[in-house]
C-alpha positions, 0 to 999 in steps of 0.5 A, spaced: 500 500 500 505 504 501 509 503 495 502 504 491 502 511 495 509 513 493 508 511 486 502 515 485 503 522 481 505 528 485 501 534 484 504 539 480 506 546 483 506 553 481 512 558 480 511 565 481 517 568 476 520 575 474 520 575 467 527 578 465 524 583 460 525 590 462 519 594 461 514 598 466 508 595 463 511 588 465 512 590 472 509 584 475 510 577 477 507 571 472 505 564 474 507 558 471 506 550 472 512 546 474 512 540 470 513 533 474 520 532 471 523 539 473 519 539 480 526 538 484 530 542 479 526 548 480 527 552 487 527 559 489 532 563 485 532 558 479 533 561 473 528 558 468 526 559 461 519 560 460 514 561 454 512 568 454 506 572 450 501 571 445 507 568 440 510 564 446 517 567 445 522 564 449 524 568 455 528 568 461 525 568 468 527 568 476 523 564 480 521 568 487 516 563 490 514 556 489 507 554 491 501 549 491 495 551 486 489 554 490 485 551 484 486 545 480 483 548 474 488 553 474 493 548 472 490 547 465 490 555 463 497 556 465 504 555 461 509 550 463 516 552 465 520 549 459 527 548 462 532 550 468 538 554 466 545 553 469 545 553 476 551 558 476 546 563 474 541 562 480 540 566 486 539 563 493 533 566 497 537 572 501 539 574 494 531 573 491 529 577 498 534 583 496 532 583 489 525 584 491 527 590 496 531 593 491 525 593 487 520 596 492 525 601 495 528 604 489 521 604 485 524 600 479 521 594 476 522 587 478 527 585 472 532 591 473 532 589 480 533 581 479 538 583 473 543 586 478 544 580 482 545 575 476 552 574 473 554 579 466 554 575 460 549 570 462 543 573 459 540 568 454 541 570 446 536 568 441 538 566 435 536 561 429 539 556 425 537 556 418 536 550 413 533 548 407 526 545 407 527 538 405 520 537 404 519 543 400 514 543 394 517 543 387 512 548 385 515 553 390 522 551 388 521 553 381 518 560 382 524 562 386 528 567 383 536 566 381 538 569 387 533 566 392 535 559 389 542 560 390 541 562 397 537 556 398 542 552 395 547 555 400 543 553 406 542 546 403 550 545 403 551 549 410 546 551 415 547 559 417 545 562 423 540 568 422 545 573 426 550 572 421 546 574 415 548 580 411 542 585 410 542 582 403 541 575 406 536 577 411 532 580 405 532 573 402 531 569 408 524 573 409 522 572 402 524 565 402 521 563 409 514 566 406 515 561 400 516 555 405 523 553 402 527 554 408 526 553 415 529 555 422 530 552 429 531 557 435 538 556 438 539 559 445 546 561 447 549 566 452 556 570 451 559 566 457 559 559 459 563 554 462 570 552 458 574 546 458 581 544 457 583 537 454 589 534 457 593 528 454 598 523 457 601 516 456 597 510 458 604 506 459 610 511 460 615 505 460 613 503 453 614 509 450 621 507 447 619 501 444 613 505 441 618 510 438 622 504 435 616 501 432 613 508 429 616 510 422 621 516 422 617 519 417 611 520 422 614 526 425 608 529 428 606 522 431 613 521 434 613 528 436 607 527 440 609 521 444 616 525 445 613 531 448 608 527 453 614 523 455 618 529 457 612 533 460 607 527 462 601 531 461 600 536 456 594 541 454 591 539 447 592 546 445 599 546 446 600 539 442 597 543 436 601 549 437 608 546 438 608 539 434 602 541 429 598 535 432 591 534 429 585 532 432 584 526 428 592 524 429 590 525 437 584 520 436 588 515 432 593 515 438 588 514 443 584 508 439 591 505 439 591 505 446 598 509 447 595 516 449 589 517 454 585 524 455 581 528 460 578 534 461 578 540 466 574 546 467 578 552 465 578 558 469 580 565 466 583 570 472 585 577 472 592 580 472 594 582 479 598 588 481 604 586 485 607 591 490 613 587 491 612 588 499 612 582 503 607 582 509 610 583 516 605 583 522 605 590 526 602 590 532 595 594 533 596 601 536 591 603 542 586 606 537 586 600 532 585 595 538 579 599 541 576 599 534 577 592 533 574 590 540 568 594 539 566 591 532 569 584 533 563 582 538 558 583 533 562 579 528 563 573 533 555 573 534 553 574 527 549 581 529 547 585 523 550 591 527 552 597 523 559 601 525 561 608 522 569 607 523 571 615 522 579 614 522 583 620 519 587 618 513 593 613 515 590 611 521 590 604 519 583 602 518 585 597 513 589 593 518 582 593 522 578 591 516 583 585 515 583 583 522 576 583 522 576 579 516 580 574 519 575 573 525 570 572 520 573 567 516 575 563 522 568 562 523 567 559 516 563 566 513 565 570 507 567 577 507 565 583 502 570 589 501 567 594 497 571 600 494 569 606 490 573 606 484 577 601 480 583 605 481 583 602 489 582 595 487 589 593 485 593 596 492 587 593 496 588 586 493 595 586 494 595 588 501 589 582 502 593 577 498 599 578 502 595 577 508 590 571 506 594 568 500 590 566 493 583 566 497 581 573 494 576 574 489 576 581 485 570 583 481 570 590 477 568 592 470 575 592 467 575 585 467 572 581 461 566 577 461 569 570 462 574 573 468 568 575 471 564 569 470 569 565 472 570 569 479 563 569 480 562 561 479 568 560 484 565 565 489 559 561 489 562 554 490 566 557 496 573 557 493 574 564 496 574 567 502 574 575 501 571 578 495 573 585 493 571 590 488 566 596 487 559 597 488 557 591 484 561 586 488 556 587 493 551 582 489 557 576 489 554 570 490 556 569 497 553 563 501 554 565 508 557 573 509 560 574 516 562 581 514 561 587 509 566 593 509 564 599 505 571 603 504 571 610 503 564 610 504 562 617 503 564 616 496 559 618 491 560 613 486 557 608 491 550 611 488 548 608 481 547 613 476 543 608 472 537 605 473 536 602 478 539 608 482 541 604 488 546 606 493 551 601 495 551 603 502 543 602 503 543 595 499 549 593 504 545 594 510 539 590 508 544 585 505 547 585 512 541 584 515 539 578 511 546 574 513 546 577 520 553 580 518 556 586 521 557 592 516 563 597 517 562 604 513 570 606 513 572 613 512 576 619 514 571 624 511 564 621 512 558 623 508 554 629 512 548 624 512 552 618 515 555 622 520 548 625 522 545 618 522 551 615 527 549 621 532 542 619 531 544 612 533 543 609 526 550 607 526 555 605 532 560 611 531 568 608 532 573 613 531 581 613 530 584 620 531 591 619 530 595 616 524 598 609 525 605 612 524 604 617 530 607 622 525 602 628 525 597 630 519 600 633 513 601 641 514 597 644 509 598 651 506 593 655 502 595 659 496 591 665 494 591 665 487 588 672 486 595 675 489 599 671 484 595 674 478 596 681 481 604 679 482 604 678 475 605 670 476 600 667 470 603 660 471 599 654 473 604 653 479 604 658 484 611 660 487 610 657 493 608 650 490 614 651 485 618 652 491 615 646 494 616 641 488 623 643 488 625 642 495 621 635 495 625 633 489 631 635 492 630 630 498 628 624 493 621 624 495 615 623 490 609 628 489 602 628 487 598 633 483 591 634 483 586 637 478 579 634 478 579 636 470 581 631 465 583 633 458 588 639 456 583 645 455 575 645 458 572 650 453 573 653 446 570 659 444 571 664 438 573 671 441 570 675 435 563 673 437 563 668 443 561 662 439 562 656 444 564 649 441 559 644 444 557 637 443 551 637 438 548 631 442 549 634 449 548 641 452 555 641 454 562 644 452 567 639 448 574 638 452 580 639 448 585 633 448 591 635 445 594 628 445 589 626 440 588 633 437 581 633 437 575 635 442 571 630 445 564 630 449 565 627 456 557 624 455 556 621 448 564 621 446 562 625 440 569 627 437 570 633 433 577 636 430 578 644 432 575 648 426 580 653 423 574 658 422 568 660 427 562 656 424 558 662 426 562 669 424 568 666 420 573 669 425 580 665 425 581 667 433 579 661 437 581 661 444 582 655 449 580 656 456 580 652 462 586 647 464 586 639 465 590 634 467 594 634 460 596 641 461 598 640 468 603 634 465 605 639 459 606 645 464 610 641 469 615 638 464 616 645 461 618 647 468 621 641 471 624 637 465 627 631 466 623 629 472 619 622 470 611 623 471 605 619 470 598 621 469 592 618 472 585 619 469 580 616 466 583 617 459 590 614 461 587 608 464 583 606 458 588 602 456 588 595 458 594 594 464 595 601 464 593 602 472 597 597 474 603 599 470 602 606 473 602 604 480 608 599 479 612 605 476 610 610 482 611 604 487 618 603 485 620 610 484 621 610 477 616 615 476 617 621 481 610 625 480 603 623 479 598 627 476 591 626 476 584 627 477 580 625 484 582 618 482 589 619 486 585 622 492 582 615 493 586 611 498 592 610 495 598 609 499 605 610 497 610 611 503 615 616 499 610 621 497 612 628 501 608 633 497 601 634 495 599 640 490 592 641 489 592 646 482 585 649 483 581 647 489 575 651 486 573 646 481 568 642 485 566 648 489 563 651 483 558 646 481 551 647 481 550 642 487 548 642 494 553 637 496 559 642 492 562 644 499 562 637 502 565 634 496 570 639 496 572 638 503 572 631 502 577 631 496 581 636 499 582 632 506 583 625 502 588 628 497 592 631 503 592 624 506 596 621 501 602 625 503 607 624 509 604 617 510 611 614 513 616 617 517 616 624 516 610 629 516 608 631 509 606 637 506 600 640 502 599 646 498 592 648 496 591 653 490 585 657 490 581 663 488 577 663 494 581 661 500 576 664 505 571 658 504 569 654 510 570 648 506 577 649 504 579 652 511 576 646 515 580 641 510 586 645 511 585 645 519 583 637 518 577 639 522 571 635 520 567 636 526 568 644 524 566 643 517 560 638 519 557 643 524 557 649 519 555 645 513 549 642 517 547 649 519 547 651 511 543 645 510 538 646 515 537 653 513 536 651 505 532 645 507 537 640 504 539 632 506 539 630 512 533 635 514 529 634 507 530 628 502 530 629 495 527 625 489 529 627 482 524 626 477 528 626 470 523 626 463 527 626 457 526 625 449 528 627 442 522 632 441 523 638 446 516 640 446 514 633 448 518 633 454 516 640 456 509 638 455 510 631 459 513 635 465 508 640 465 502 635 465 506 630 470 507 636 475 499 637 475 499 630 476 503 630 482 499 636 485 493 632 484 495 626 488 499 630 494 494 632 499 494 640 499 495 640 507 502 637 506 504 642 501 502 647 505 506 645 511 512 644 507 512 636 509 513 635 501 515 641 496 515 641 489 520 644 485 519 645 478 518 643 472 524 646 469 530 644 464 535 640 467 542 643 469 544 639 463 538 640 458 540 635 453 544 628 453 545 624 448 540 627 443 535 627 449 532 633 451 531 633 459 526 636 464 526 635 471 522 635 477 525 635 484 520 633 490 523 635 497 520 631 503 521 629 510 523 622 511 516 620 514 513 622 508 517 617 504 512 611 504 507 616 501 511 619 496 513 612 494 506 610 493 505 616 489 511 615 485 509 607 484 503 609 480 506 614 475 503 615 469 506 610 463 511 614 459 508 617 453 510 620 446 517 617 447 518 621 453 522 617 458 521 618 466 526 616 471 526 617 478 531 617 483 528 617 490 533 619 494 538 623 490 545 625 492 545 630 486 540 634 482 545 635 476 
């Protein structure tokens, strides 16, 4: 009886899935029937293939719930899951919950939220294999044109993939398909997949000499294969083919003869690592490091999702605390995620962690190719690595048991995604820490204003380190008033004070870092006769002149233009170049200090593969004496021999039309100053500015974070900026300016109708706009914006209103940033 019950057919289950098709109209879960054959394979987080829409087109989906049907009649009406994808692409339950939280919190759709957590390159691409119809009607074949007949004959000889067709062939395919003389079969592929290498070895190594005696001398390749396997034991197939010209047929023949054997192994592609050449030496904690470790370690031991703000001055030894806590987490069998704001920080940090933890460090970042990222992703999911390091996307690595999350330089704006979904990695990290019971550390010498406010309000436990580990004082910062330099006749890029400091530093054998947070050579080109400015035709921004390539380029759409010989507006030949970038600093330095080796570090110079590692290696070794760059050089780089930091112009970030301009200036000045004097002697910093009295620059020079925080908070309260009021930034964009403006006006009226008038009167919510965005056109899309200021307690109401936004109309796209950190 029991056996009979076991053999009875089990009831079919249902799967609620996210179909990975990114449109607002499909922002819902869809239900599919799970066939008996797939009942065990389909679990929460599985990536599956489903038929979708009226034509049952093949689509990927992620399972978020598995349940029994409420009504058995429902089963007959539902489509069935077709197959389960490779489990490498699957999500576990905590990451499914994280995707649902991201969708809800950032007002994005299900597909966008789920796609964040899936490995890049695993999206299924649909293609079709074309072949000649074997049972085609002879009359249909007779009615073909000559070119159509040639196309069908070609398919008879060799099938083609639809994606490989030329435009002419694609037109022929459509005509032949209508005439029923060709057929196509759907093929699903991915950009990356598991790869395997084949290895060969001798079956009986002791008999190889006898075999070589038997094989004729003229069978050179066959003999060479056996000799190579005799000498090396086990050789990869690709090496045999390359070095002794072996062929697949020849190797197969040797296998059939029983002389060689083969086996396959999974192949992995690993990124190149930066190696500083240093060796790890244990250094005892300072009193402040030990105190910080003691406070946080209890949460690591007890798997408590506590949140800590580790506020430590530059050079205080925060990274050593991270590593000791990571070691503690690993000893408990749990993995660690370390986030860094920029790829430029990854090599040095990875080097330090590798010296401590060996090869069990995984890295994930956008400069890795798709295969490298996929291989690292799989290895992380298998538990091969204890620590994952990378920018914000590393947060979504498939760690099974997370014991610690660290967000280094937590203040940095790059942790906020500028693409939908517009998530903030710090907020996502906090949610992920709750799902895994893992402590979260936000580390920074210059915490964000809101982060420090949250710590004071008890949302993070504040842990502070006030002194440098080396006990060397923080660098001496000198402010130079560039207005006085101009008045005294110095029109050079370098003030006399900075020039003297450079000379003295070079004479001492120390290194120098020079910061200007603008790339290119000139930032603005204008006609002196009529005022015409050379702008991007696709974007409402000026083109930046790059002298090395002798062209002007747009920073947004990468449009390029040669420099016109005459003004397009008035015909004048008098063009003037304004503003300076890192390229000009590099040239000016070479003119003033010839024969001093320099390197430039900005997004342009790092575009070549391996450039970052080469720049860091050369500077670490002393081959390069001066490193010139944008804000990239301010972010956590640690070079012991840097004795001087020069800030060419501190006002660049200060003049941005953004409420965070002062904060970002203070952070940039403080961070770049911290690159100086990190070893045994006090460093020196020279800051050049046209507004030396500005409180952000003065407080940075005094290393006074608390003083800056108090002054900035007073201004934020007066003008209603975060943390006192939050901001939602709604951008409408489209190719027709009139349609965008009309949609913005209509949407503004819609908001007014939805928000209770008493909340607007009380100031709990405030609508600013609509008005043209600061950058009114980007990539040929005209942009308008509406800003909604709101008190934190109004967030749920605002989310409900924004979730019901009218559908996009007239090719006007609407994007929402619910907690904007910038309104540019």
